[in-house]
C-alpha positions in Angstrom: 51.2 36.8 36.0 50.8 32.7 34.0 48.9 32.2 36.8 46.5 34.3 36.2 46.2 34.1 32.3 45.6 30.1 32.9 43.5 30.6 36.0 41.1 32.9 33.3 41.9 30.3 30.4 40.3 27.7 32.5 37.5 29.8 33.8 36.4 30.2 30.1 36.4 26.7 29.1 34.5 26.3 31.9 32.0 28.4 31.0 32.3 27.2 27.9 32.1 23.4 28.6 28.6 24.3 30.6 26.9 26.5 28.6 27.7 23.1 25.3 26.6 20.6 28.2 23.2 23.1 28.8 22.5 23.5 25.5 22.8 20.5 24.7 20.1 19.0 27.9 17.8 22.0 26.0 17.7 20.4 22.7 17.2 16.7 24.0 14.7 17.5 26.5 12.5 19.8 22.9 13.0 16.2 21.4 11.3 14.1 24.0 8.2 16.7 24.3 8.0 17.0 20.2 3.3 16.5 19.9 2.5 14.4 16.6 -0.4 16.3 15.3 -2.7 14.6 12.6 -4.4 16.4 10.1 -6.8 14.4 7.1 -6.7 16.5 4.0 -10.3 16.3 1.6 -8.8 15.8 -1.6 -11.4 17.6 -3.2 -14.5 19.0 -2.8 -17.2 17.1 -3.6 -20.0 16.7 -0.4 -20.3 12.6 -0.7 -16.4 12.3 -1.1 -15.9 14.6 2.3 -16.0 11.7 5.5 -18.4 12.0 8.7 -20.5 10.1 10.8 -20.9 6.8 10.3 -24.3 6.0 8.6 -27.3 3.5 9.8 -27.6 1.0 7.2 -31.8 1.6 7.7 -31.4 5.3 7.1 -29.6 4.1 3.6 -31.6 4.7 1.1 -31.4 1.4 -1.1 -30.3 2.6 -4.1 -27.0 4.1 -2.3 -25.8 1.4 -1.7 -26.5 -0.7 -4.6 -24.7 2.3 -6.2 -21.9 2.2 -3.5 -21.5 -1.7 -4.2 -21.2 -1.6 -7.9 -18.8 0.9 -7.5 -16.3 -0.9 -5.3 -17.4 -3.7 -8.1 -16.2 -2.1 -11.0 -13.1 -0.7 -10.0 -11.6 -4.0 -8.5 -13.0 -6.0 -12.1 -10.3 -3.0 -13.3 -7.9 -2.0 -11.5 -4.4 -2.3 -11.4 -1.7 -1.9 -9.1 2.5 -2.3 -9.4 3.5 -5.8 -8.4 3.6 -9.1 -9.0 0.3 -9.9 -10.8 -3.7 -10.4 -9.9 -3.2 -9.1 -5.6 -4.6 -12.0 -3.5 -7.0 -9.4 -1.3 -8.6 -8.0 -4.9 -9.4 -11.5 -6.5 -10.7 -12.8 -3.1 -12.9 -8.9 -3.4 -14.0 -10.0 -7.1 -14.7 -13.6 -6.3 -16.6 -13.3 -2.5 -18.7 -10.3 -4.8 -19.0 -12.2 -7.9 -21.6 -15.5 -9.3 -19.0 -18.8 -9.6 -19.0 -18.1 -12.9 -18.4 -14.4 -13.5 -15.7 -15.1 -11.4 -14.3 -17.6 -13.9 -14.8 -15.5 -16.7 -12.8 -12.6 -14.7 -10.1 -15.2 -14.2 -9.6 -15.9 -17.0 -10.4 -12.7 -19.2 -10.0 -9.6 -16.8 -7.7 -11.2 -14.4 -5.3 -11.8 -17.3 -4.7 -8.6 -18.8 -4.6 -7.0 -15.1 -1.4 -9.6 -14.2 0.7 -9.1 -17.0 0.0 -4.7 -16.9 0.6 -4.8 -12.9 4.0 -7.7 -13.6 4.8 -4.6 -16.1 4.9 -1.9 -13.0 2.0 -0.5 -14.4 -0.6 0.9 -12.7 -4.6 2.0 -13.3 -7.4 3.3 -11.4 -10.9 3.7 -12.0 -13.7 6.1 -11.5 -17.7 5.4 -11.8 -19.8 7.9 -11.5 -22.8 6.3 -9.2 -25.5 9.5 -11.3 -24.3 7.7 -14.5 -25.1 4.3 -13.8 -28.5 3.2 -15.2 -30.9 0.5 -14.4 -32.9 -1.1 -17.1 -36.3 -1.3 -17.1 -36.8 -1.9 -13.5 -35.2 -4.8 -13.7 -32.1 -6.1 -11.9 -29.7 -5.2 -14.6 -27.3 -1.9 -14.6 -25.6 -0.4 -17.7 -21.9 1.1 -16.2 -20.1 3.5 -17.3 -16.5 3.8 -15.8 -14.1 5.7 -16.5 -10.0 4.3 -16.3 -6.0 6.0 -15.4 -3.2 4.0 -17.2 0.9 4.6 -15.9 2.8 3.2 -18.1 5.3 2.8 -15.5 5.4 3.2 -12.0 7.3 6.3 -10.1 7.8 8.4 -13.1 5.7 11.6 -12.2 6.8 12.6 -15.8 5.2 9.4 -17.8 2.0 9.7 -19.6 -1.5 9.1 -18.2 -3.3 7.1 -20.5 -7.7 7.8 -19.9 -10.0 5.6 -21.5 -13.8 5.4 -21.0 -16.3 2.2 -21.3 -19.4 0.4 -20.3 -19.8 -3.0 -18.3 -23.7 -4.4 -17.7 -23.9 -6.5 -14.5 -27.0 -8.6 -13.6 -26.9 -7.8 -9.9 -28.9 -10.0 -7.4 -29.1 -7.4 -4.6 -31.4 -6.5 -1.2 -29.7 -4.5 1.9 -29.2 -6.4 4.5 -25.7 -8.5 5.7 -25.1 -11.7 4.3 -25.3 -14.7 7.0 -23.3 -16.2 9.4 -21.4 -13.7 9.6 -19.2 -12.1 11.9 -19.2 -8.0 11.9 -16.6 -7.1 14.1 -14.1 -10.1 14.0 -14.5 -10.4 10.1 -13.3 -6.5 10.3 -11.0 -7.1 12.9 -9.7 -9.7 9.9 -9.1 -7.4 6.8 -12.2 -8.7 5.1 -13.7 -6.3 2.3 -16.8 -4.1 3.8 -18.1 -4.3 0.4 -18.0 -8.4 1.4 -20.3 -8.4 3.8 -23.1 -7.3 1.7 -25.8 -9.9 0.4 -24.8 -7.8 -2.6 -23.6 -10.6 -5.3 -23.0 -10.2 -9.6 -24.4 -12.6 -11.9 -23.5 -11.9 -15.0 -21.2 -9.7 -16.8 -21.2 -8.4 -20.5 
């Protein structure tokens, strides 16, 4: 009788062990067969902000490209990312798109403010509505209204957002073409800001 009980108990333990091994095997195989599907979420419903096919430069209207470059410039001119100061890539973009005198003016002015805000772990975003960019008397002078949103504390969702509006006046040089002596593929592969590849330069800021 005792032998029969021992046999049945052994059989039960063997069955449980085999079942456990089977379950572990299924879990392992499931983990190795997981597929990660990537999706791109549209942040808003503005048609101009939707991702689409690459656009041929020659098919783009001059004022559309110019407004995009002005938007980029003003954003880099005022943007603040928490850190140890002005980001090298930000300064490089402003430098590539500015006359040396304008760059010096930025470095001695707004860049000092940006560095201080960044060290204090503040974040500031900049928005320029292209429809509000105004050209003065068909000259290369543009009045650019902009909106900034400033978070005084990083990684704190409850912090108050400080909004302010401003206006900057830019005198620019622009042609709808790429700069000379550049290699588009090489420059882009090395992480150069695409905006700096165009024949665009700010020669005066007010």
